[in-house]
Residue, then its C-alpha position, 0 to 999 in steps of 0.5 A: x144810800x143808792x136811792x134814785x131821786x124824784x128828779x131821776x124818776x120823773x124822767x120816766x113819769x107819765x105826764x099826768x103823774x108829773x102834773x100831780x107833782x107840779x100841782x103839789x109843789x104849787x099848793x106847798x108854796x102857797x101853804x108855806x107862804x101862809x105860815x111865813x106870814x103867820x110867823x111874821x105876825x106872831x113875832x111882835x106878839x111873842x116879844x110883848x108876852x116875853x116882856x110881860x113875863x120878864x117883868x113878873x119873873x124879875x119881881x118874883x126872882x128878887x123877892x125869892x133871892x132877897x136881892x133887889x138888884x138880882x138880874x134874870x136873862x130872859x131868852x126866847x128860843x125854839x120854833x117861834x124865834x127861828x120862824x119855824x112855828x106852826x099854828x100848834x107851836x108854843x112860845x118857849x121862854x128860858x129864865x137864866x140866872x147866876x144866883x139859884x144854884x140847886x134844884x130845890x131853890x129852882x123849884x121854889x122860884x118856879x112855884x112862886x112864879x107860877x102862883x104869881x102868874x095865876x093872879x095876873x088878869x091876862x094869864x088864863x091858865x098856869x101850871x108847874x110841871x115839876x116831874x118833867x125832865x126840865x121843870x116847866x111852867x105851862x101857861x095860856x096867855x089871853x091876848x085880848x086881856x093883854x091888850x093885843x089885837x090878833x086873830x088868835x085869842x090865846x097863846x100857849x107859853x112854856x117857861x123853863x129855868x135852870x140852876x146857875x151851876x148848870x149854865x151851858x150844860x143844861x137842857x135849857x142851854x142846849x135848846x138855846x144853842x140848838x136854836x142858833x144852829x137851826x138859824x145857821x142850817x136854814x141859811x145853808x139848806x133852803x128846803x129845810x123850812x118848807x119841809x118843817x112846815x109840812x111835816x109839823x102840820x102833818x104830825x099835828x093833824x094826826x096828833x103825833x106832835x106831843x113827845x110826852x105822848x109818844x109823838x115827835x119833837x121839833x128837835x127830832x124833826x129838824x134833825x131828821x130833815x137835815x139828815x135827809x137833805x145831807x144825803x139827797x141830791x138835787x130835785x127840781x122843786x119842794x114838791x119832789x123833796x116832800x114826796x122823797x122824804x116821806x119815802x125815805x123815812 
């Protein structure tokens, strides 16, 4: 891949164009700082939501399985847990267990949980999507009704689960493993986070952030950015990286 980097090209840029890139870099840094602050602010909110969902899910799980000592492993994963969430990101919660071992039982549990969530005063909306590749309960949490003070009024939550027989081999498990991998890559490639913030926002602006409507998932986006960073050479600032990744793809 014999591309000239933005840094090499900059040696021949006229002063005005270099000035534009420097200004772009300054604006990007301000923008990313805002999203960093947003991620820090929503993390405790998301943990509170997780605790409330966990309480309700455990009650339903024990009732459905007939085992009053049954346990659920409730895990936060995805963009919120990696600090890469944008203002359009949902909160992803996985319910893992060692009892339910087939699809029919799992759907019965999720259906019962969805109905139970609909009765809670802080759940504004809750719907089970059975036809999704991974069955998911898509809920909207009213933060005010939950007693959370925030500039946001609601937060969207996706609740997924898996059969115990698929533990470690399901898409839910893969999502959790991918979250751990992203944490590792973030430490190795400091340009990853600002590029994720920028391109996520760009995609959302053009309504291209919904995979089920033909848009791009966070998973695909992170892989594309990582692949780009693996082949590009040093550039003086994130503004150059941003321009180059748009050219690259």
